[in-house]
C-alpha positions in Angstrom: 99.3 36.3 -84.6 102.8 35.7 -85.1 102.3 32.4 -86.3 99.3 33.5 -88.5 101.8 36.2 -90.2 104.6 33.8 -90.6 102.3 31.1 -92.3 101.3 33.7 -94.9 104.7 34.8 -95.6 105.7 31.1 -96.1 102.8 30.8 -98.3 103.7 33.6 -100.2 107.4 32.6 -100.4 106.1 29.0 -101.6 103.7 30.6 -104.3 106.4 32.9 -105.7 108.7 29.7 -105.7 106.3 27.9 -107.4 105.9 30.4 -110.1 109.7 31.1 -110.4 109.9 27.2 -110.8 107.3 27.3 -113.5 109.0 30.2 -115.3 112.2 28.3 -115.2 110.6 25.1 -116.5 108.9 27.1 -119.3 112.3 28.5 -120.4 113.9 25.2 -120.1 111.3 23.5 -122.2 111.3 26.0 -124.9 115.2 25.5 -125.4 114.9 21.7 -125.4 112.0 22.1 -127.8 114.2 24.3 -130.0 117.1 21.7 -129.7 114.6 19.0 -131.0 114.0 21.0 -134.1 110.7 22.8 -133.5 112.2 25.7 -135.6 115.4 26.4 -137.3 117.5 29.3 -138.8 119.7 28.3 -141.6 122.0 31.0 -143.4 122.6 30.4 -147.1 125.8 31.8 -148.7 125.9 31.5 -152.3 129.0 32.7 -154.3 127.3 34.2 -157.6 124.0 34.6 -159.0 123.4 32.2 -161.9 121.5 29.3 -163.1 123.2 26.3 -161.7 123.8 27.8 -158.4 120.2 29.1 -158.0 119.1 25.4 -158.8 121.2 24.3 -156.0 119.6 26.6 -153.6 116.0 25.8 -154.7 116.9 21.9 -154.6 118.3 22.5 -151.1 115.1 23.9 -149.7 112.9 21.5 -151.5 115.1 18.8 -149.9 114.5 20.3 -146.5 110.8 20.4 -147.2 110.4 17.0 -148.0 112.0 16.0 -144.7 109.4 18.3 -142.9 111.5 21.5 -142.5 109.9 24.2 -144.7 110.2 27.9 -144.9 107.6 30.1 -143.4 106.5 27.2 -141.1 109.5 25.9 -139.1 112.3 27.3 -141.1 113.8 30.7 -141.4 116.2 31.5 -144.1 118.9 34.4 -144.3 120.1 34.3 -148.0 123.2 36.3 -148.8 125.0 36.3 -152.2 128.7 37.0 -152.5 128.5 38.3 -155.8 131.8 36.4 -156.9 133.6 38.2 -154.0 135.7 36.1 -151.8 136.1 38.8 -149.2 132.3 39.4 -149.2 132.0 35.3 -148.7 134.0 35.8 -145.7 132.1 38.5 -144.1 128.8 36.6 -145.0 130.4 33.5 -143.0 131.3 35.7 -140.1 127.7 37.3 -140.0 126.1 34.0 -139.9 128.4 32.8 -137.0 127.6 35.9 -134.9 123.7 35.5 -135.7 124.2 31.9 -134.4 122.5 30.3 -137.1 121.5 26.7 -136.5 123.5 25.9 -139.7 125.1 27.5 -142.9 124.6 26.3 -146.3 127.4 27.2 -148.5 126.9 27.3 -152.4 130.3 26.9 -154.4 133.7 26.5 -153.1 134.8 30.1 -152.0 131.6 30.2 -149.8 132.1 26.8 -148.3 135.7 27.5 -147.3 134.8 30.8 -145.9 132.0 29.0 -143.9 134.2 26.3 -142.7 137.0 28.9 -141.5 134.4 31.2 -139.7 132.4 28.4 -138.0 135.2 26.1 -137.1 135.1 27.0 -133.2 131.5 27.9 -133.3 129.7 24.4 -133.2 127.7 25.4 -136.1 127.5 22.8 -138.9 128.1 23.8 -142.5 126.8 21.8 -145.4 128.2 22.7 -149.0 127.0 22.1 -152.4 128.4 22.8 -155.9 131.9 22.0 -154.6 133.8 20.4 -157.4 136.5 18.9 -155.4 136.1 18.9 -151.8 139.5 17.2 -151.2 141.4 19.8 -153.4 139.5 22.5 -151.5 140.5 21.1 -147.8 136.9 20.4 -146.9 137.4 16.5 -146.9 140.0 14.0 -146.7 141.1 11.5 -149.3 138.6 8.8 -148.2 135.7 11.2 -148.3 135.2 11.8 -144.8 134.8 15.3 -143.3 137.7 17.4 -141.9 135.5 18.8 -139.2 132.0 20.1 -138.7 131.2 20.2 -142.5 129.7 18.0 -145.3 127.8 18.1 -148.6 127.8 17.5 -152.2 130.2 17.6 -155.0 129.3 18.8 -158.6 132.5 16.9 -159.9 132.2 17.4 -163.6 131.9 14.4 -166.0 135.1 15.3 -168.0 135.7 12.0 -170.0 132.0 12.1 -171.0 132.1 15.6 -172.3 135.4 14.9 -174.1 133.4 11.9 -175.8 130.6 14.2 -176.5 132.7 16.9 -178.1 134.3 14.3 -180.5 131.1 12.7 -181.5 130.0 16.4 -182.4 133.1 17.6 -184.0 134.8 14.7 -185.5 137.6 16.9 -187.1 138.1 19.2 -184.1 141.7 19.4 -182.5 141.9 22.2 -180.0 139.5 22.8 -177.1 139.7 26.3 -175.3 138.8 26.5 -171.6 138.7 29.7 -169.7 139.1 29.5 -165.8 139.9 31.6 -162.7 143.2 30.6 -161.3 142.0 31.3 -157.7 139.4 28.8 -158.0 140.9 25.5 -156.8 138.2 23.2 -158.3 138.6 24.7 -161.8 142.5 24.2 -161.7 142.1 20.4 -160.7 139.3 20.1 -163.6 141.8 21.5 -166.0 144.3 19.2 -164.9 141.5 16.3 -165.6 141.0 17.5 -169.0 144.5 17.5 -170.1 145.1 14.0 -168.6 142.2 12.7 -170.7 142.6 14.9 -173.8 145.2 12.6 -175.6 142.8 9.7 -175.4 140.3 11.5 -177.8 142.9 13.2 -179.8 142.5 16.7 -178.3 144.8 19.4 -177.3 143.7 21.4 -174.2 144.5 25.3 -174.6 143.6 26.9 -171.3 143.6 30.7 -170.4 143.5 31.8 -166.6 142.0 35.0 -165.7 141.9 36.7 -162.2 138.6 38.7 -162.3 135.8 39.2 -164.5 137.3 42.2 -165.9 139.6 39.9 -167.8 137.2 37.8 -169.6 136.5 39.9 -172.5 140.2 40.2 -173.7 140.9 36.6 -172.6 138.0 35.1 -174.5 138.8 37.3 -177.8 142.2 35.8 -177.9 141.3 32.3 -177.1 138.5 31.9 -179.7 141.2 32.7 -182.2 143.4 29.6 -181.3 140.8 26.8 -180.9 137.9 24.7 -182.6 135.5 25.2 -179.6 135.4 26.3 -176.1 134.6 24.1 -173.1 133.0 25.9 -170.1 133.7 24.8 -166.6 131.4 25.6 -163.5 133.9 28.2 -162.9 131.8 31.0 -161.2 133.6 33.9 -162.4 133.3 32.7 -166.1 129.8 31.5 -165.6 128.7 34.7 -164.3 130.0 36.4 -167.5 128.9 33.6 -170.0 127.2 36.1 -172.5 130.5 37.7 -172.8 132.1 34.5 -173.7 129.3 33.3 -176.0 129.3 36.7 -177.8 133.1 36.2 -178.4 132.6 32.4 -179.6 129.6 33.4 -181.8 131.5 35.9 -183.7 134.2 33.4 -184.4 131.6 30.8 -185.5 132.8 28.3 -183.0 130.7 26.3 -180.5 130.8 26.7 -176.6 129.9 23.4 -174.9 128.7 23.9 -171.4 128.9 22.0 -168.2 125.3 21.7 -167.1 121.7 22.7 -168.3 121.4 26.2 -167.5 124.4 27.0 -169.6 122.9 25.1 -172.4 119.6 27.2 -172.0 121.6 30.3 -172.1 123.4 29.3 -175.6 125.9 26.9 -175.2 125.4 24.2 -177.9 125.5 21.2 -175.8 126.9 19.6 -172.4 127.2 16.5 -170.8 126.0 18.0 -167.6 124.4 17.2 -164.2 121.3 18.2 -162.5 122.1 20.9 -160.1 118.4 21.0 -158.8 118.3 17.2 -158.0 121.8 17.7 -156.4 120.2 20.4 -154.1 117.5 18.2 -153.2 119.9 15.4 -152.1 122.1 18.0 -150.1 118.9 19.4 -148.5 117.9 16.0 -147.2 121.6 15.4 -145.8 121.0 18.7 -144.2 117.7 17.8 -142.6 119.1 14.7 -140.9 121.8 17.2 -139.2 119.5 19.7 -138.3 117.2 17.0 -136.5 120.2 15.5 -134.8 120.0 12.2 -136.5 123.5 12.6 -138.1 126.6 14.8 -137.5 128.3 16.8 -140.4 131.4 15.5 -138.9 130.6 11.9 -139.3 128.7 12.2 -142.7 131.0 11.8 -145.8 130.3 14.0 -148.9 128.1 12.8 -151.8 128.5 13.3 -155.6 126.1 14.2 -158.4 124.5 11.3 -160.2 125.4 10.3 -163.8 125.7 13.2 -166.5 123.1 13.4 -169.2 123.2 15.2 -172.7 121.5 18.7 -173.0 121.6 20.3 -176.4 120.2 23.6 -177.8 119.6 23.6 -181.7 119.0 27.6 -181.7 122.5 28.0 -180.2 123.9 25.5 -183.0 121.9 27.3 -185.8 123.4 30.5 -184.8 126.8 29.6 -185.7 125.8 27.4 -188.6 126.7 24.1 -186.9 125.1 21.0 -188.1 124.1 18.5 -185.4 123.9 14.8 -185.9 120.2 13.9 -185.5 121.1 10.3 -184.5 123.5 11.3 -181.9 121.0 14.3 -180.3 117.8 12.1 -180.3 118.8 10.4 -177.1 119.3 13.6 -175.4 117.7 14.3 -171.8 116.4 17.7 -173.1 116.6 19.6 -176.3 116.1 23.4 -176.2 115.0 25.1 -179.6 115.5 28.7 -178.2 118.0 30.7 -176.1 117.0 31.8 -172.9 119.0 34.6 -171.3 118.3 35.5 -167.8 
């Protein structure tokens, strides 16, 4: 009898052990499945809400999708916008680290810097886009390699091509005005590049630095009285207030030249700009390889945008009475005949 009871107990213990073993194996399998990439959570931190950065975000998601990582299927996206506030960008990055997302996508330099600082010791890769100068921003080394668990794409502006375009469209112009935010490292480095190349095209750069968006109206009013045209960068604070800048320039009957297609759609006369949607796609594909474990962010050099193309808005030119050279603009990648303000 004792032997029978003992055998029953042993059988029960073995059964429980098998069940526990199955439960442990199931849990382990689930963890391994996630590591292999059955599903991912990506936190997207965007510094401002405007066309070029929106295009980067949409392109990024498309790039992931083309590599088999699609929102609603195997991808959860937590999208946050810092509304041009660096403190908010830092808070967003910290929250993503607390949530233990699989990756942070940082759109624009302040968000990229915040994400890198927050995730530095968290084993969470950061992939950035729309960072004009990753080296100056401290996100990459001089040779393009990463400084840590971070990589991405640069929207470095084609400054010389832009100066050539302005000279073609304004043969008699002498002074180009540029508004920029003094705290944006990319804007400061781009200003220096403009100044270095300006003499080559017989231009003088007149730059005005601002601290916040509240400074833009007065700064723009003053600047338009001193120059023949304005050249707009991808400076997030200034782009966010582009309509204010355009209003002052239109009142002075001088053109504003943008730096990408969305600015031209919104009322800039022309731009030798880059395609931010395509840049986002290329960044998304890079991110997919990192998520799948095929590459490491720390071993991946940043990439740069493809060549610039000419975009023109004839309605913006008409608004200030500017005559465009038909022979020059006929080769534009896109020409718009209306102003679209979102």
